[in-house]
N, C-alpha and C positions, 0 to 999 in steps of 0.2 A: 076521867071519863067526861066530866063537865066541860072541859076544854074542847072536846070533840064536837060538842053541840054548837060551838061558835065558829067552827071551821066550815067554809063553803063545801058543798057536797063534792064538787070536782076535786078539791084538795084531799078530801077523805079517800076518794077513789084513787087518786094519784098515789097517795101514801100506801094504800092497800096493794096496788099493783107493784110499787117499788119494793115493798116487803116480800112479795112473791118472787121477785127477781133476785134480791139479795140473799134470800134463804135457799135459792136453788130450785124452788118448785117450778119456776119458769126459767129454764136454763137458756144460755145464749143460743141463738138461731132458732128457738122455738117460735111457732106462729101463735100470735095472740088470738083468742076467740073474736068473732066479729063484734062490731059495736052493738048490733041487735042482741046477740047472745049475752054479752056482758050486761047490757041494760036490763034484760029480763032476769039474769042471775042475781044482780045486785039491787034490783028494784029502783032504778033511777032512769032518767030520760037518756036517750041516745045523745042528745046535745051535751049532757053532763059527762058522759063517757068520752065523747069526742074531745072535749076540752082537756080532760085528764090525760088522755093519750097524747094530745098535742104538747102538753107541758113535759111529758116524759120523753117525747121525741126531741124537744128543745134541750132537755137535760142530757141527751145522748144515751138514755137507757133503752129506748125503743127506736126502731127505724121503719119507715114506710117503704115498701117495695112495689113499684108501679105494677098493677095488674095481678098482684100476688097477695097483698095484705100487709099487716103490721107484725114485725118480728122483734124479739129481744135482741138488742145489739150486743156485739162482743165488747166487753169492757176495754176501752183503750185508755191507759193511764198516761196522763201528761205530766212528765217530770221536768222540773228545773234541773239543770245539769248537776247542781250541788246536792240534789236529793237522791242521787243514784246510790249512795252508800247505804241507804236503809230502805229497802223495798217494802218491808212490812209497814213502817210508819207512813210511807207515801201512799200506799194503797188504803190504809185505814183512814187517812186524812181525807180521801176522796170518797169515802162511804162504801168502799168495796170490802167484802168479807175476805179477810186474809187468813190463809193457812200455809203451812210448809211441811215438807217431808224430808227427813234426813236420809239421803241415799248412800252416803259413804262417810265413814269417820275412822281413819287409820293413821298410823305413823309410817312415813316413807323417808328414805335418805335423800338429801338434796342433790339434784342433778347439777351439772356445771352451770346451766342457765339460771336455775332457781337460787343457787349459791351466790351468783353474781348479783341477782336482784335483791336478795335479802341480806347480803353482806355476811354470809356464813361460809364455813368450809364445805367443800364438796363432801357429801356423806353425812353432814349434820342432820339429825333427825328433825323432821317437820311433821306437823299435823296437817293432814289433807282432809278437808271437810267439803262434801258436796251436798248442796241443798236444792230442793225443788220448791219454788215459790208459786203459790196459786192465788188468783183473784177470782172471787165468786166461784170457787172450785175448778177454775180453768187454769192449767199450768201455763205460766208466763215466763219464768226465768229459771235457768239452771245455773247455780252459782258454785264455782269451785274455788276454794280458798286454801292458802298455805301459810302456816304460822310456825316459827321456830319453837320447838318443844321447850327449849330453855327459857323462853319468855313467859310461858304460861303453863307450868307443870301441873299435871292432873286436870287438864282441861276436860277429860272424860267425865268428871263429876257434874258437869253442867249439861242441862237438857238443851242442846243446840237446835232442837226442833221448835222450841218455844222462845228462845232468846238468840240474838245475833252475836257473832264473835265480837263485833265492834263494841256492843254493850258490855260483854264479859271483860274485854281488855280494859275498857275505861273504868267500869264500876267495880269489878272484882279484883283485877290485878293492878289497878291504879296506874294505868299506862295511857294517859291522855293522848289522843291523836292530834298532832300539831300541824300536819301537812299531808295533803293528798294529791297524788298525780294520777290522772286517768285519761284514757283515750277511748274513742268510740269509732268503730269500723264496721263496715258491712261484712256479713258472713252468710253461710248457708247451713242448714241443718243436715248433719251426717246421721247415719242410721240410728245410733244409740240415743243421741240427743233428740232426733225426730220422734222416736218412740216415747221418750220422757215428756216431751212437750206436746205430744199428740198432733203432730203436723206431718206432712208428706216429706220424705227425704228431698233435700234441695230447696225447701221453703226458706224465704228470706229471714235472716236474723240480724240483730245488732250484737256485736261483740264488744263488751266493755272491759277493758283491763285496768286494774287499779292497784296502786302501791300506797299503803298508808304508813306514815312515819310517826314514831313516838317523839323523836326530835328530828330536826331538819335532815340530819345525816344518818338516822337510825331507822331503816325500814323494819316494820314489824309484821306486816301482812301483805301478801300478794294475792289478788283474786282475779278471776275471769268470769264474767257473767255472759251467758248466751240468752238473749232476750228475743221473744217472738216479735217480729217486725210488724205484725198486724195488730198487736195489742199495746204498743208503746210509741209515744211521741216524746221527743226531747226538745225543750226550749231553753234559750239563754237570753237574758236581758242584761244590758250594761249601758252605762252612761258614757257619752263621748265628751 
């Protein structure tokens, strides 16, 4: 508490508003009270409130809309392409409150296409795991994964709503991932996915397909992520 006394007032207001946003008490697209109302509620000057709001706008947590007011911005996660394998860690690293929902967890026989991708026989049993990833309680990604049951027997014992398949494969089954191949393409939200992501049918998505290898020639997981285009940006940096 003593440390709070040494923080400038605008920083304290900035942190207070940020906590309201991250906790969901100020959800995305909600309108912030006016500077006058906030200054009266918090017992500080309008100038202090204005500076705190400006800092949050610069951080991307708030956005000003001309003639309308200041609103909570939709969280847009900036990924490095290499971070796409772990949505949970990427969101937490950026200060977004992360949660997930397990939508489906069943065993299915491998189709011809999945058998070719995972180097198994047609009909080989696969785990099909579908998860919904949320940032600040907003659905952002529907992830569908397929893993050969023979690679990770009794996967049902793990709470995949709280841990990723990637972590389970590496830490529990001792199958380190040595190579990843992934592609990113444009897509649109069909009816079921649109409902899961709370967007209109036809809304723009990014489709990320990924194959993870235990060894260079041993694929162990195939996944397809459908990501809301209005919440995610992908960047890549490299030296020439």
